[in-house]
C-alpha positions as CSV (number, residue, x, y, z in Angstrom):
1,M,48.7,72.9,25.1
2,I,49.4,69.5,26.6
3,I,51.9,66.9,25.5
4,N,51.2,64.0,27.9
5,H,48.1,62.9,25.9
6,N,47.7,63.5,22.2
7,M,43.9,63.3,22.0
8,A,43.9,64.1,18.2
9,S,46.2,61.1,17.6
10,L,44.1,58.8,19.8
11,N,40.9,59.8,18.0
12,T,42.4,59.4,14.6
13,Y,43.9,56.0,15.6
14,R,40.5,54.8,16.8
15,Q,38.8,55.9,13.5
16,L,41.6,54.2,11.6
17,S,41.1,50.9,13.5
18,A,37.4,51.0,12.9
19,N,37.8,51.7,9.2
20,N,40.4,48.9,8.9
21,A,38.0,46.5,10.6
22,Q,35.1,47.4,8.3
23,T,37.4,47.1,5.3
24,S,38.5,43.6,6.4
25,K,34.8,42.5,6.8
26,S,34.1,43.9,3.3
27,L,37.0,42.0,1.9
28,E,35.8,38.8,3.6
29,K,32.2,39.2,2.2
30,L,33.5,40.1,-1.2
31,S,35.8,37.1,-1.4
32,S,33.2,34.6,0.0
33,G,30.1,36.0,-1.7
34,L,28.3,35.6,1.6
35,R,26.8,38.4,3.7
36,I,26.8,36.0,6.8
37,N,30.2,34.3,7.3
38,R,29.9,33.9,11.1
39,A,27.2,34.2,13.7
40,G,28.4,37.7,14.6
41,D,27.5,39.0,11.1
42,D,23.7,38.3,11.7
43,A,22.8,35.9,14.5
44,A,19.1,35.7,13.6
45,G,19.8,35.5,9.9
46,L,22.3,32.7,10.4
47,A,19.7,30.6,12.3
48,I,17.1,31.1,9.6
49,S,19.5,30.4,6.7
50,E,20.8,27.2,8.4
51,K,17.3,25.9,8.8
52,M,16.6,26.7,5.2
53,R,19.8,24.9,4.2
54,G,18.6,21.8,6.0
55,Q,15.3,21.9,4.2
56,I,17.0,22.4,0.8
57,R,19.3,19.5,1.2
58,G,16.4,17.4,2.5
59,L,14.3,18.3,-0.5
60,D,17.2,17.4,-2.9
61,Q,17.7,14.1,-1.2
62,A,14.0,13.4,-1.2
63,S,14.0,13.9,-5.0
64,R,16.8,11.4,-5.3
65,N,14.8,9.0,-3.1
66,A,11.8,9.3,-5.4
67,Q,14.1,8.6,-8.4
68,D,15.3,5.4,-6.7
69,G,11.6,4.5,-6.0
70,I,10.8,4.9,-9.7
71,S,13.8,2.7,-10.5
72,L,12.5,0.0,-8.1
73,I,9.0,0.2,-9.6
74,Q,10.3,-0.1,-13.1
75,T,12.2,-3.2,-12.1
76,A,9.1,-4.8,-10.6
77,E,6.9,-3.7,-13.5
78,G,9.4,-5.0,-16.1
79,S,9.3,-8.5,-14.5
80,L,5.5,-8.4,-14.3
81,N,5.5,-7.6,-18.0
82,E,7.2,-10.9,-18.6
83,T,4.8,-12.7,-16.3
84,H,2.0,-11.2,-18.3
85,S,3.5,-12.6,-21.5
86,I,3.9,-16.0,-19.9
87,L,0.2,-16.1,-18.8
88,Q,-0.9,-15.1,-22.2
89,R,1.0,-18.0,-23.7
90,M,-0.4,-20.3,-21.1
91,R,-3.9,-19.2,-21.9
92,E,-3.2,-19.7,-25.6
93,L,-2.1,-23.3,-24.8
94,A,-5.2,-23.8,-22.7
95,V,-7.4,-22.7,-25.6
96,Q,-5.5,-25.1,-27.8
97,G,-5.9,-27.9,-25.3
98,S,-9.7,-27.3,-24.9
99,N,-10.2,-28.2,-28.6
100,D,-11.2,-31.9,-28.9
101,T,-9.2,-32.2,-32.2
102,A,-6.2,-32.6,-29.9
103,T,-5.4,-36.1,-28.8
104,D,-4.4,-37.1,-25.3
105,S,-0.8,-37.2,-26.5
106,D,-1.1,-33.7,-27.8
107,R,-2.5,-32.4,-24.5
108,N,0.3,-34.1,-22.6
109,E,2.9,-32.3,-24.8
110,I,1.0,-29.0,-24.2
111,Q,1.0,-29.6,-20.5
112,K,4.8,-30.0,-20.6
113,E,5.2,-26.5,-21.9
114,I,2.7,-25.2,-19.4
115,E,4.7,-26.7,-16.5
116,Q,7.9,-25.0,-17.8
117,L,6.0,-21.7,-18.0
118,K,4.8,-22.2,-14.4
119,S,8.3,-22.7,-13.3
120,E,9.4,-19.5,-15.0
121,I,6.7,-17.5,-13.3
122,N,7.9,-18.9,-9.9
123,R,11.5,-18.1,-10.8
124,I,10.6,-14.5,-11.7
125,S,8.6,-14.1,-8.5
126,D,11.5,-15.5,-6.4
127,T,14.5,-13.7,-8.0
128,T,13.2,-10.3,-9.0
129,E,15.1,-7.8,-6.8
130,F,16.3,-4.2,-6.6
131,N,19.4,-3.5,-4.5
132,T,19.1,-7.0,-3.0
133,K,15.5,-6.5,-2.0
134,K,13.1,-9.1,-3.3
135,L,10.1,-7.4,-5.0
136,L,7.7,-10.1,-6.1
137,D,8.0,-12.8,-3.4
138,G,5.5,-11.2,-1.1
139,S,8.1,-9.9,1.4
140,I,7.2,-6.3,0.7
141,G,3.4,-6.9,0.6
142,Q,0.6,-6.9,3.1
143,T,-0.3,-10.0,5.0
144,S,-3.4,-10.7,7.1
145,T,-4.7,-13.4,9.3
146,I,-8.1,-14.0,11.0
147,T,-7.7,-15.9,14.2
148,G,-10.4,-17.5,16.4
149,T,-12.4,-20.7,16.6
150,N,-13.4,-22.0,13.1
151,A,-12.2,-18.7,11.7
152,A,-12.1,-18.2,8.0
153,R,-8.9,-18.4,6.0
154,V,-7.7,-15.2,4.3
155,T,-6.9,-15.8,0.7
156,S,-6.0,-12.4,-0.6
157,M,-4.9,-9.0,0.5
158,T,-4.8,-5.8,-1.5
159,P,-2.1,-3.3,-0.4
160,V,-3.1,0.2,0.6
161,D,-1.8,3.7,1.2
162,S,0.9,4.4,3.8
163,T,-1.5,5.9,6.3
164,I,-2.8,2.5,7.6
165,E,-0.6,0.9,10.2
166,G,-0.9,-1.7,13.0
167,D,-3.4,-4.4,14.0
168,Y,-7.2,-4.1,13.5
169,T,-9.6,-6.1,15.6
170,V,-13.2,-7.2,14.9
171,T,-15.0,-8.8,17.8
172,F,-18.1,-10.9,17.3
173,S,-20.7,-12.0,19.7
174,N,-20.6,-15.5,21.2
175,Q,-22.7,-17.8,19.2
176,K,-24.4,-21.1,20.0
177,A,-26.5,-23.4,17.8
178,E,-30.0,-23.7,19.0
179,V,-32.4,-26.5,18.1
180,A,-36.2,-26.0,17.9
181,K,-38.3,-29.1,17.6
182,F,-42.0,-29.6,17.0
183,Q,-44.2,-32.7,16.5
184,A,-46.5,-33.2,13.6
185,A,-49.6,-35.3,14.1
186,S,-52.9,-35.9,12.2
187,G,-54.8,-32.8,11.1
188,V,-53.3,-29.4,10.5
189,Q,-50.9,-28.2,13.2
190,E,-49.5,-24.7,13.2
191,A,-46.5,-23.5,15.3
192,N,-44.4,-20.4,15.5
193,V,-40.8,-21.1,15.9
194,T,-38.8,-18.6,17.8
195,I,-35.0,-18.7,18.2
196,E,-34.1,-17.0,21.4
197,N,-30.3,-16.9,20.9
198,T,-30.1,-13.3,19.9
199,D,-27.7,-10.5,20.5
200,A,-28.3,-7.2,22.3
201,A,-29.5,-5.5,19.1
202,G,-32.2,-8.2,18.5
203,G,-30.4,-10.0,15.7
204,L,-29.5,-13.7,15.6
205,K,-26.1,-14.6,16.9
206,A,-23.7,-16.1,14.5
207,G,-23.9,-19.9,14.3
208,S,-25.7,-22.8,12.8
209,Y,-29.4,-23.4,13.6
210,T,-31.5,-26.5,12.9
211,L,-35.3,-26.9,12.8
212,E,-36.2,-30.6,13.3
213,F,-39.7,-32.2,12.9
214,T,-41.2,-35.7,12.9
215,G,-44.5,-37.0,11.7
216,D,-46.4,-39.9,10.2
217,N,-45.1,-41.6,7.1
218,D,-48.4,-41.2,5.3
219,N,-49.5,-37.8,4.2
220,A,-47.5,-35.6,6.4
221,T,-46.8,-32.2,4.9
222,V,-44.7,-29.5,6.5
223,T,-45.1,-25.9,5.3
224,L,-42.7,-23.1,6.4
225,K,-43.9,-19.5,6.3
226,D,-42.0,-16.3,6.9
227,V,-43.1,-13.5,9.2
228,N,-45.5,-12.2,6.6
229,G,-47.3,-15.5,6.2
230,E,-45.8,-16.2,2.8
231,T,-45.0,-19.9,2.1
232,V,-41.3,-20.3,1.5
233,A,-40.9,-24.1,1.5
234,T,-43.0,-27.2,1.7
235,A,-41.9,-30.7,2.8
236,S,-44.1,-33.6,1.7
237,A,-43.9,-37.3,2.5
238,Q,-41.8,-37.8,-0.6
239,D,-39.3,-34.9,-0.6
240,F,-38.5,-31.4,0.4
241,T,-39.2,-29.0,-2.4
242,G,-38.2,-25.5,-3.1
243,G,-34.9,-23.6,-3.0
244,D,-33.2,-21.7,-0.2
245,I,-35.3,-19.8,2.3
246,T,-34.4,-16.3,3.1
247,L,-35.6,-14.7,6.3
248,T,-34.9,-11.4,8.1
249,D,-33.9,-11.2,11.7
250,G,-34.5,-8.4,14.2
251,T,-31.6,-6.3,12.7
252,N,-32.8,-6.7,9.1
253,D,-29.9,-9.0,8.3
254,L,-30.7,-11.6,5.7
255,I,-30.5,-15.3,6.8
256,T,-30.2,-18.0,4.2
257,I,-31.7,-21.4,5.0
258,A,-30.4,-24.4,3.1
259,Q,-32.9,-27.3,3.0
260,D,-32.0,-30.9,3.7
261,S,-34.1,-33.9,2.5
262,Y,-37.3,-35.1,4.2
263,N,-38.2,-38.7,4.1
264,G,-41.8,-38.4,5.3
265,T,-41.1,-39.4,8.9
266,S,-38.6,-36.7,9.9
267,G,-36.7,-33.9,8.4
268,K,-34.8,-30.8,9.2
269,V,-33.9,-27.4,7.9
270,K,-30.4,-26.0,8.6
271,F,-29.3,-22.5,8.2
272,D,-26.3,-20.3,9.1
273,V,-26.4,-16.8,10.4
274,E,-24.0,-14.3,8.9
275,I,-21.7,-12.4,11.2
276,T,-22.1,-8.6,11.0
277,A,-19.7,-6.3,12.7
278,D,-18.2,-2.8,12.7
279,V,-14.6,-2.5,11.7
280,S,-12.6,0.5,12.9
281,I,-9.1,1.4,11.7
282,A,-6.9,3.9,13.4
283,N,-5.2,6.0,10.7
284,A,-1.7,7.5,11.1
285,D,-3.1,11.0,11.7
286,G,-5.1,9.8,14.7
287,S,-8.5,9.8,12.9
288,T,-10.6,6.6,12.7
289,T,-12.1,5.0,9.6
290,T,-15.2,2.9,10.4
291,K,-17.0,0.4,8.2
292,S,-20.4,-0.7,9.6
293,G,-22.2,-3.8,8.7
294,V,-19.2,-5.8,7.5
295,K,-20.3,-9.4,6.6
296,A,-17.8,-12.2,6.2
297,D,-19.7,-14.1,3.4
298,A,-18.1,-16.8,1.4
299,N,-15.7,-15.4,-1.2
300,S,-16.6,-11.9,-0.2
301,V,-14.3,-8.9,0.0
302,M,-14.5,-6.5,3.0
303,S,-13.3,-3.0,2.3
304,V,-12.5,-0.5,5.1
305,G,-10.7,2.7,4.5
306,G,-9.0,1.3,1.4
307,L,-8.1,-2.0,3.2
308,E,-9.5,-5.0,1.4
309,I,-9.6,-8.5,2.9
310,G,-10.9,-11.5,1.0
311,V,-12.2,-14.5,2.9
312,T,-13.5,-17.9,1.8
313,S,-16.1,-18.9,4.4
314,F,-18.2,-17.6,7.3
315,L,-16.4,-16.2,10.3
316,Q,-17.7,-18.2,13.2
317,A,-15.7,-17.4,16.3
318,D,-16.2,-16.2,19.9
319,D,-13.6,-13.5,19.4
320,A,-12.3,-13.3,15.9
321,T,-9.4,-10.9,15.2
322,V,-8.3,-9.5,11.9
323,N,-4.5,-8.9,12.1
324,V,-3.0,-6.9,9.2
325,T,0.7,-6.6,8.9
326,N,2.0,-4.0,6.4
327,N,5.5,-5.0,5.2
328,G,5.5,-2.6,2.3
329,L,8.3,-0.2,1.4
330,N,8.4,3.4,2.6
331,F,9.6,5.9,0.1
332,H,10.7,9.1,2.0
333,I,9.7,11.8,-0.4
334,G,9.9,14.9,1.8
335,A,12.4,16.9,3.8
336,N,10.8,16.2,7.2
337,Q,9.8,13.3,9.4
338,N,7.0,11.0,8.2
339,Q,6.7,12.5,4.8
340,T,6.6,9.1,3.1
341,T,4.5,7.1,0.7
342,R,4.1,3.4,1.0
343,L,4.3,0.7,-1.6
344,A,3.3,-2.9,-1.2
345,V,3.7,-5.4,-4.0
346,S,1.7,-8.7,-3.9
347,K,3.3,-12.1,-4.3
348,M,3.3,-13.0,-8.0
349,D,4.0,-16.8,-8.0
350,T,1.7,-19.4,-9.5
351,T,0.1,-20.2,-6.2
352,S,-0.9,-16.6,-5.5
353,L,-2.1,-16.3,-9.1
354,N,-4.0,-19.6,-8.7
355,V,-2.6,-21.1,-11.8
356,N,-0.3,-23.7,-10.1
357,D,-2.9,-26.5,-10.8
358,V,-3.7,-25.6,-14.4
359,D,-4.0,-29.0,-16.1
360,V,-4.9,-29.2,-19.8
361,T,-4.5,-33.0,-20.1
362,S,-8.3,-33.2,-20.4
363,Q,-10.8,-31.0,-22.2
364,S,-12.6,-30.0,-19.0
365,G,-9.3,-29.2,-17.3
366,A,-8.3,-27.0,-20.2
367,E,-11.6,-25.1,-20.1
368,A,-11.2,-24.5,-16.4
369,G,-7.7,-23.4,-17.0
370,I,-8.8,-20.7,-19.4
371,T,-11.0,-19.1,-16.6
372,K,-8.1,-19.3,-14.1
373,L,-5.7,-17.8,-16.5
374,D,-8.1,-14.9,-17.3
375,I,-8.3,-14.1,-13.6
376,A,-4.6,-14.3,-13.2
377,I,-4.0,-12.0,-16.1
378,Q,-6.5,-9.5,-14.5
379,K,-4.6,-9.7,-11.2
380,V,-1.2,-9.0,-12.9
381,S,-2.8,-6.2,-14.8
382,A,-4.1,-4.7,-11.6
383,E,-0.7,-5.0,-10.0
384,R,1.0,-3.3,-12.9
385,S,-1.6,-0.6,-13.0
386,K,-1.0,0.1,-9.3
387,L,2.8,0.3,-9.9
388,G,2.3,2.6,-12.9
389,A,0.1,4.9,-10.8
390,V,2.7,5.1,-8.0
391,Q,5.4,5.8,-10.6
392,N,3.4,8.7,-12.1
393,R,2.8,10.0,-8.6
394,L,6.5,9.9,-7.9
395,E,7.3,11.8,-11.1
396,H,5.0,14.6,-10.0
397,T,6.6,14.4,-6.6
398,I,10.0,15.0,-8.1
399,A,8.8,18.0,-10.1
400,N,7.2,19.5,-7.0
401,L,10.4,18.8,-4.9
402,G,12.5,20.6,-7.5
403,T,10.2,23.6,-7.5
404,S,10.2,23.7,-3.7
405,S,14.0,23.4,-3.5
406,E,14.4,26.2,-6.1
407,N,12.1,28.6,-4.2
408,L,13.7,27.8,-0.8
409,T,17.2,28.3,-2.3
410,A,16.1,31.7,-3.6
411,A,14.8,32.6,-0.1
412,E,18.1,31.4,1.6
413,S,20.1,33.4,-0.9
414,R,18.3,36.6,0.0
415,V,19.1,36.0,3.6
416,R,22.7,34.9,3.4
417,D,24.3,36.0,0.1
418,V,26.0,39.4,-0.2
419,D,25.0,42.2,-2.6
420,M,28.3,42.5,-4.4
421,A,27.7,46.1,-5.7
422,K,26.6,47.4,-2.4
423,E,29.5,45.7,-0.6
424,M,32.0,47.0,-3.1
425,M,30.7,50.5,-2.4
426,N,31.2,49.9,1.3
427,F,34.7,48.6,0.7
428,Q,35.7,51.6,-1.3
429,K,34.3,54.0,1.3
430,N,36.1,52.3,4.2
431,N,39.3,52.0,2.2
432,I,39.3,55.7,1.5
433,L,38.5,56.5,5.1
434,S,41.4,54.3,6.2
435,Q,43.8,56.1,3.9
436,A,42.5,59.5,5.1
437,A,42.9,58.3,8.7
438,Q,46.5,57.3,8.1
439,A,47.3,60.7,6.6
440,M,45.6,62.5,9.5
441,L,47.3,60.4,12.1
442,A,50.7,61.6,10.8
443,Q,49.5,65.2,11.1
444,A,48.1,64.6,14.6
445,N,51.5,63.1,15.7
446,Q,53.2,66.3,14.6
447,Q,51.0,68.6,16.8
448,P,52.9,68.2,20.1
449,Q,56.1,69.4,18.5
450,G,54.6,72.9,18.3
451,V,55.1,73.3,22.1
452,L,58.8,73.6,21.5
């Protein structure tokens, strides 16, 4: 026997220390309800659960963001509801003023109420706000400009989805007006008029063109025929008869010729060539949306990838650029970067609705006002419908975020939470082992005394 080292005591003490450590860990887990309280408990599990926690909190905040978005939309839509009511009243007054049973004095009184209603529409547009953000003054809408020589003026812009960002450019060929002249004399003279100012594709370049001719003031007659030999217009010594002439250039684009008068000695035919171009828009995901054959006709609307731009005249410029600025609101409705939806609200004042000059002091003015007010009511209806659609979308978003958060919370719980029954079993086992080790340690300490 040896007495310098009590190996039985050392072993029992080591087992007692290990059992006490396991008992302490079990107590920690049982008191916190968590299986992982520190990285040492499960390093990989801790990293996974922390990432899940970030997603869960992000989803919960995104749901609150969507709720705030709905509140904003409801504020804007409520104001537009009142704008709708005002426009309906203005239309009612315009119908009343268009009836000739009303005297001039009656119409003046009606106009006074209309002016007050206009002021209220402008006040609603200028003052409607949510959390100090103006909603109907155009500051959260989309704006667009078309720059270039003699460029058309943009009169309307319809907001779009959040994927469209940045500036979009349309470049047109350089155009020059060419003049073709031919002389008419006695007898029948025929001539083919060719305009050589064409682009690479064989179509006429954008611009104004004029055909001029001169002749005797007696029985001169000028007949214009298209490429198929069909007579499209005739100019006699007295006048120039017929309507507009429509031709087709080398790219099958239609060209409209507007006729001027002919006095028997000289005359001319003028026509404009429409600009046709391809518009490409870079989307947020890197893809490109292209619209071919875009024409900037008077009062037309070009639509590319959901982007609509209204113009009021021909685009005639060497290098015309369409610049679109999206000042809409981003609703962050996801847990991660760029998970947003965008909302732009058009300006809703009398100028934007084109009712600022409604005047019912005359019967004709009242009739014109009815048409303008109908269009304004349709515009407000479209804006309210858009807001309602976004609100419905956000409500579905909130429901989906709630489901995602619930499922992710369940997954995080399986990684991090402790199984109380199993851990209680471990605690009882380690506690019993600790008590047994203490008893055996006392016995082991008594063994060296046997030497004596």
